[in-house]
ROTIVEX-709014 format. One record per residue (C-alpha): x, y, z. Coordinates in steps of 0.02 Angstrom, whole numbers, plus 50000, padded with zeros to 5 digits. Layout:
REM ROTIVEX-709014
@east:X | north:Y | up:Z
...
This chain:
REM ROTIVEX-709014
@east:52935 | north:58231 | up:52189
@east:53067 | north:58356 | up:52239
@east:52997 | north:58522 | up:52304
@east:53092 | north:58674 | up:52246
@east:53078 | north:58828 | up:52356
@east:53085 | north:59000 | up:52276
@east:53202 | north:59131 | up:52345
@east:53049 | north:59229 | up:52405
@east:52985 | north:59077 | up:52501
@east:53154 | north:59049 | up:52582
@east:53164 | north:59233 | up:52631
@east:52989 | north:59223 | up:52707
@east:53031 | north:59064 | up:52800
@east:53181 | north:59149 | up:52880
@east:53100 | north:59317 | up:52917
@east:53066 | north:59310 | up:53104
@east:52990 | north:59484 | up:53106
@east:52836 | north:59433 | up:53007
@east:52793 | north:59300 | up:53135
@east:52817 | north:59421 | up:53280
@east:52706 | north:59547 | up:53192
@east:52572 | north:59416 | up:53163
@east:52574 | north:59366 | up:53347
@east:52560 | north:59549 | up:53400
@east:52418 | north:59575 | up:53277
@east:52322 | north:59424 | up:53342
@east:52341 | north:59487 | up:53521
@east:52272 | north:59657 | up:53470
@east:52126 | north:59579 | up:53377
@east:52091 | north:59473 | up:53532
@east:52087 | north:59632 | up:53638
@east:51966 | north:59713 | up:53515
@east:51856 | north:59558 | up:53525
@east:51859 | north:59563 | up:53716
@east:51804 | north:59745 | up:53718
@east:51670 | north:59705 | up:53588
@east:51605 | north:59563 | up:53696
@east:51586 | north:59679 | up:53845
@east:51481 | north:59800 | up:53741
@east:51376 | north:59656 | up:53674
@east:51354 | north:59587 | up:53849
@east:51295 | north:59757 | up:53913
@east:51171 | north:59764 | up:53769
@east:51110 | north:59587 | up:53801
@east:51084 | north:59620 | up:53987
@east:50987 | north:59779 | up:53951
@east:50883 | north:59698 | up:53815
@east:50705 | north:59633 | up:53828
@east:50751 | north:59495 | up:53705
@east:50714 | north:59318 | up:53767
@east:50876 | north:59226 | up:53732
@east:50861 | north:59038 | up:53704
@east:50882 | north:58924 | up:53853
@east:51062 | north:58866 | up:53873
@east:51127 | north:59014 | up:53772
@east:51300 | north:59062 | up:53839
@east:51284 | north:59241 | up:53898
@east:51419 | north:59238 | up:54032
@east:51565 | north:59232 | up:53911
@east:51606 | north:59215 | up:53728
@east:51727 | north:59101 | up:53637
@east:51871 | north:59150 | up:53524
@east:51935 | north:59030 | up:53390
@east:52064 | north:59050 | up:53255
@east:52140 | north:58956 | up:53112
@east:52260 | north:58968 | up:52967
@east:52160 | north:58917 | up:52815
@east:51990 | north:58992 | up:52779
@east:51996 | north:58984 | up:52589
@east:52184 | north:59006 | up:52604
@east:52190 | north:59147 | up:52733
@east:52211 | north:59154 | up:52922
@east:52057 | north:59199 | up:53024
@east:51999 | north:59238 | up:53200
@east:51819 | north:59239 | up:53264
@east:51732 | north:59280 | up:53427
@east:51560 | north:59208 | up:53463
@east:51448 | north:59300 | up:53587
@east:51312 | north:59260 | up:53629
@east:51320 | north:59079 | up:53577
@east:51219 | north:58922 | up:53579
@east:51284 | north:58781 | up:53470
@east:51227 | north:58602 | up:53483
@east:51171 | north:58470 | up:53360
@east:50990 | north:58530 | up:53368
@east:51009 | north:58719 | up:53360
@east:51126 | north:58864 | up:53329
@east:51100 | north:59041 | up:53392
@east:51257 | north:59144 | up:53385
@east:51326 | north:59314 | up:53345
@east:51501 | north:59307 | up:53271
@east:51630 | north:59444 | up:53253
@east:51762 | north:59394 | up:53126
@east:51931 | north:59450 | up:53063
@east:51978 | north:59364 | up:52902
@east:52153 | north:59412 | up:52847
@east:52151 | north:59491 | up:52675
@east:51962 | north:59515 | up:52683
@east:51931 | north:59626 | up:52834
@east:51811 | north:59621 | up:52980
@east:51629 | north:59569 | up:52984
@east:51492 | north:59518 | up:53104
@east:51363 | north:59383 | up:53074
@east:51208 | north:59306 | up:53147
@east:51210 | north:59118 | up:53121
@east:51040 | north:59041 | up:53159
@east:50959 | north:58872 | up:53131
@east:50786 | north:58800 | up:53156
@east:50661 | north:58904 | up:53252
@east:50792 | north:59040 | up:53275
@east:50807 | north:59066 | up:53087
@east:50618 | north:59086 | up:53084
@east:50630 | north:59241 | up:53195
@east:50681 | north:59341 | up:53042
@east:50553 | north:59279 | up:52916
@east:50492 | north:59422 | up:52807
@east:50583 | north:59557 | up:52905
@east:50671 | north:59700 | up:52816
@east:50860 | north:59714 | up:52828
@east:50969 | north:59868 | up:52818
@east:51084 | north:59891 | up:52669
@east:51247 | north:59794 | up:52655
@east:51189 | north:59630 | up:52733
@east:51236 | north:59472 | up:52641
@east:51150 | north:59307 | up:52668
@east:51189 | north:59123 | up:52651
@east:51059 | north:58989 | up:52687
@east:51041 | north:58806 | up:52725
@east:51197 | north:58702 | up:52693
@east:51296 | north:58857 | up:52642
@east:51298 | north:58945 | up:52812
@east:51480 | north:58896 | up:52844
@east:51540 | north:58930 | up:52667
@east:51616 | north:59105 | up:52662
@east:51622 | north:59104 | up:52472
@east:51432 | north:59097 | up:52455
@east:51341 | north:59258 | up:52499
@east:51202 | north:59355 | up:52417
@east:51151 | north:59534 | up:52449
@east:50993 | north:59538 | up:52554
@east:50873 | north:59680 | up:52590
@east:50737 | north:59570 | up:52662
@east:50737 | north:59401 | up:52743
@east:50638 | north:59271 | up:52643
@east:50455 | north:59249 | up:52688
@east:50477 | north:59061 | up:52694
@east:50568 | north:58979 | up:52836
@east:50747 | north:58928 | up:52800
@east:50818 | north:58787 | up:52907
@east:50979 | north:58886 | up:52928
@east:51039 | north:59062 | up:52890
@east:51196 | north:59167 | up:52906
@east:51174 | north:59355 | up:52893
@east:51339 | north:59447 | up:52876
@east:51378 | north:59632 | up:52886
@east:51550 | north:59682 | up:52819
@east:51638 | north:59804 | up:52935
@east:51788 | north:59853 | up:52828
@east:51974 | north:59831 | up:52851
@east:52009 | north:59956 | up:52990
@east:51979 | north:59895 | up:53169
@east:51959 | north:60074 | up:53232
@east:51787 | north:60090 | up:53309
@east:51746 | north:59908 | up:53272
@east:51680 | north:59879 | up:53448
@east:51551 | north:60018 | up:53436
@east:51498 | north:59977 | up:53258
@east:51475 | north:59794 | up:53303
@east:51377 | north:59839 | up:53460
@east:51257 | north:59950 | up:53361
@east:51226 | north:59813 | up:53232
@east:51199 | north:59686 | up:53372
@east:51072 | north:59797 | up:53460
@east:50977 | north:59838 | up:53300
@east:50966 | north:59657 | up:53244
@east:50922 | north:59597 | up:53419
@east:50776 | north:59718 | up:53414
@east:50728 | north:59648 | up:53243
@east:50738 | north:59469 | up:53307
@east:50625 | north:59512 | up:53453
@east:50498 | north:59614 | up:53354
């Protein structure tokens, strides 16, 4: 089957500026994530929370891709513990066209740390097999009383990266206190 390109697609394909802008944008987002990690690290060090054994607290990990439900994305995980038996991570995310957010992704005994605890407004939740599916989220004001094998709690942070580091740090500290309570 012969593919026919529209004039708009051809113009986009040949517009070098858009690709330079995207690269610059990704570098800036990476810098915001690095500053955010430092604030989260300072909070983690000063916290009384007992992080899981083998949890990476020395440094975070940034990943990115081109197709999360059709849109580019970039995430930074700190702190993080991901293996086949357990997940304990805090994720800061930029999803092009959807804005910024931060999430706790927890499985097993870590998900149980939140059972029955109240949540502040604006949290969304996905459970069990849906924790990686960005299209499935429900508004949550309290974590379920029953233990879920897996949970993702997400707080939308808007479209403007200004002040993102501080807002994310505050949410991290508050939820870390909730996890440890």
